[in-house]
C-alpha positions, 0 to 999 in steps of 0.5 A: 499500500502506498501511504504517501510515495511509492515506485510501482515499477522500474526498468534497470539497464546496466552499461547501456551503450550504442552497438555501432561504437561498442568496440571502439569506446570503453563501456561506462558504469552508468545506466538508465533507471525508469520508474512510475511514481505514485503519491498517496496511491495516485499517479504523480505529475509535476517536478520531484527531487530523487536521491538514490543509494546502493546496498548489498542487502534488501534491509540494513546491510552496507552501502555500496558506492556513492549517494546520488541526487537528481534535482527537479525530475519531471514526472508525467502520468507517474513516469520518470527517467534518470541516468545513474552512475554509482561507479565500478560497483557491479562485479556480479554481486546482488545490489539493492537500490534505495530511493528517497523522494520529495515534491520539489519546493525550490530546495536543492540537493544540498538540503535533506529537508522533506525527503521520504525513504521508499520501502522496500529497496529495489533489487537490481536485475540483469538484462539477458546479454548482461548475464552472459557478460558475467562469464567474461570474468573467467577470461582474466583467470585463464592460464594458457591458450594452447587449445585456441586456434586464434588469439580471438578464440583463446580463453585468455585472449584478454591478456593477449589483447587480440594481438599475434605473438610477433607483436610482443617481440617488438620492443616498441610495442611495450607500453607497460611493465619493467625489464629486469636488469639481466635483459639490459646491455652492459653499455647501460648503467644501473643505479647501484653499480660503478660507472665509468663514463668515457664520453662527454656528459651534459647535465640539463639540470643540477645533479643531486648528491645525497651520500655522506662525505664529499659529493665527488673527488677531483684529481686534476689540479687545473681550475675548471673554467666558468665554474659559477665564477660570476656568483663568486666575483671571480675569486676562488675559495681562498678569498672567503672566510671559513664557515666557522668565521663570525660574519657581521650583518652590517656588511650586508648593504644591498639586496633583500632577504627572502621570507625563507631566510627570515626566522619563523619568530619574525611576524610577516605582514601578509600571513597569519601571525600568532604572538605568544608573548605580551606586546606593548604599544605606546601609540595608537593601534588601529584596524583599517584606521591609522589615526585616533578620533580623539587624543584619548583613544589608544585602539580603534576599529573601522570598516574596510574602505567603502564598507557600510556594515558593522565594524567591531570585534568579538571577544570569544571563548570556546569553553562551553562548560564555563567560558565567560568572554568579557570586556573589562575596565580598570582605574586605580585598582577599581575593576568592572567588566561586561561578559556573556555567561555560558547560557547566553545571558549578558551581564554588567559587573561592577562590584557584583553583577548589577545588570542582566539581560536574558538572551531568550526573553529579552527581560532586563534585571537590575539587582537580579540575574534572573529577571521575570519581566521586561524590567525587574528591579530587585533589592531590599526596599528597592526604589526607582527615582525620576529627577527633574533637574529644574526642581530639587524634588523628584518622583519615585517608585519604592517597594518597602514595608510590603507596600509598593509606593509611587509618588512625587515629593519636593524635599526643598531644603534637603538633598535630592532623594532624601525625605525632609525630617519630620515632613510628610509626602503623599503618594499612591500605594498598592499593598500586597493584600490587594489594597489600593489608595493614597497614603502619607509616608513620614520617616519611612512609615506609610499611613493609609489615608484614602482607599479606592479598593480594600481588596474586596471592592470597597472604598473609603475616604477620610475626607469629603468627596467633591465632583464638578461633573456629578456622579453617575450610578453604575446601575440606574436607580429606581424611584417612585412619585406619588401625586398628592391631592393638593397638587391638582388644579382646574385646567383654566383656573388656579382655584383649587375647588374640591380637590382632595375632598375625601380620604378615598380619592386624590382629586374630585371636581366640585359640580359647582365648578364644572370644569372637564379637565384638571391637572398636576405638575410632575416634579421629576428630576433632571435626566429621569426616565419614566418606566411606568404609570399606574392610575385608579379612577372612576368616571362621571355620568357623561363618559369615561375618565382619560388620564395623560402625561404631557410635555410642553415646549417652553419655547413655542408651547408645542405639546405632545403626549408621553403616556395615556390611559382611560377607564373602560366604563363609568365604574371604578377602574385601575389602569397602567398607562401606555408610555410613548417615548419611555426612553426619553430622559426628563429635560426641564431646560426644554419642556414643562411636564404635567399630569392630566385627568379629563372627563366630558361630564365631570361631577362629584362622582368623578374621581382620581383615586391614585396616581403612581409614576415609576422612573429611573435616575442615572445620578443621585437626585 
């Protein structure tokens, strides 16, 4: 089953060559490999990368020859063809081909990412003529060709190279092997024998003598003409000092010594130099720079001419167990340094590790080597201060007495950062109990003043609370308004009439007045929203009683109904008025609000027994 990639078939042809040139050219080790590739059971199409290895077993075993990789192999309907050459590794033993495949993603053969190894390995089979050719190996082991009629039919014809015997009696045809000394003429010298040269010998290159003692003996007393006399200024050896003579280097006044004549202890300009002893430079030393930027600079770095990248140096330590490359400073026996510890954390040391920056998180620690936040300050009663140089006072953050204190203070006559004796400073405090508020701190002892949150959601204030913008409830507060009997008036007069004449009703219009409408003002607070109106009423003999809440614009006297209801009959009724625009807040700056009771035939039997209005307020009323 092909879970991802698989090769369904292959054709392997070992040592493919053209028949027309088989005898003229040697056969190579390459062969053509064809296969069909499927991806998740479906014939593949596209471009794939393939890797090939030979093994001597179907599983495990030892790899034979080199590994091959073919990049960007085109696959059409699953078919692909590649040329492979593992070298001279086919000597008759069985070989198995292992294949890795990946769909091309732009990566080259140099990257092994994404390859999938196919299983099982493919056995390399032989073609019919290649199987016959395996018997040719026996020809190299043949011992004679006595029964052969011709060299071509001899079992060891490969050793005769298809040539007649006369070919090998001609010395000009010898192209390999070595003749023994016994086959050489006595006129030919040998290396180990004594030679007497009777003819003139010319040497095109200088002879070399490696035997101990004098290289040669000269019995003639005659001087040899042109024996390199030009290099000796025409003088013989008597004009020069013996080898044991002490020579004065000051006598050398011309020419240049080659590097080969200079001791290895002398540094060279154009090669790598390793200094094993201390070197002291009493002047500026620069890399790509010949002069200091300031008179105080003794060592400087600069980009190479025309460079635009970084210019600097690394101080490296390869000791992974405890190496700490550092850059140090010293003045009057006081030392400080920066270094990187093996875990990669960068630290600044000045009488102790004062600053640490984590390589993995980027967190910065002051007074701690293991910060757990982007900036962590750790010390007993740790404090951070921000100073305004235009004022002797300052701001600070301090963690002391289990309380985080944040504040601003002005110590006036005291030094910056010091609390004046006997004075107080106010600040914001956050206690480890969850308490948040303001406090005072005298002589380093905090005293809580106001609490915004005591840790349980409660607030407490030592003094009064003033607000210029007013307070707003988190949840609107529900209120009720009951209209009183004395609040009603006849519509066209301010005469009270018989309003509130009995204990069972709020308003009753006396028959002697005989007005059809009476009303009362609504003292609702600014911003209130009416949520409901309840009314109990009884109609007169002329018809039902209608009740309404109206608002009249102050500017133009336009009037609109906000709520209304009525009795269904002449008998007593209890009704919830229908609200119109219930979400409209009360606005006394624009409108006047009133409650109306209306009846066509208002008599002493027409009453409004009860009026209750419910509303909400967003702020204290």
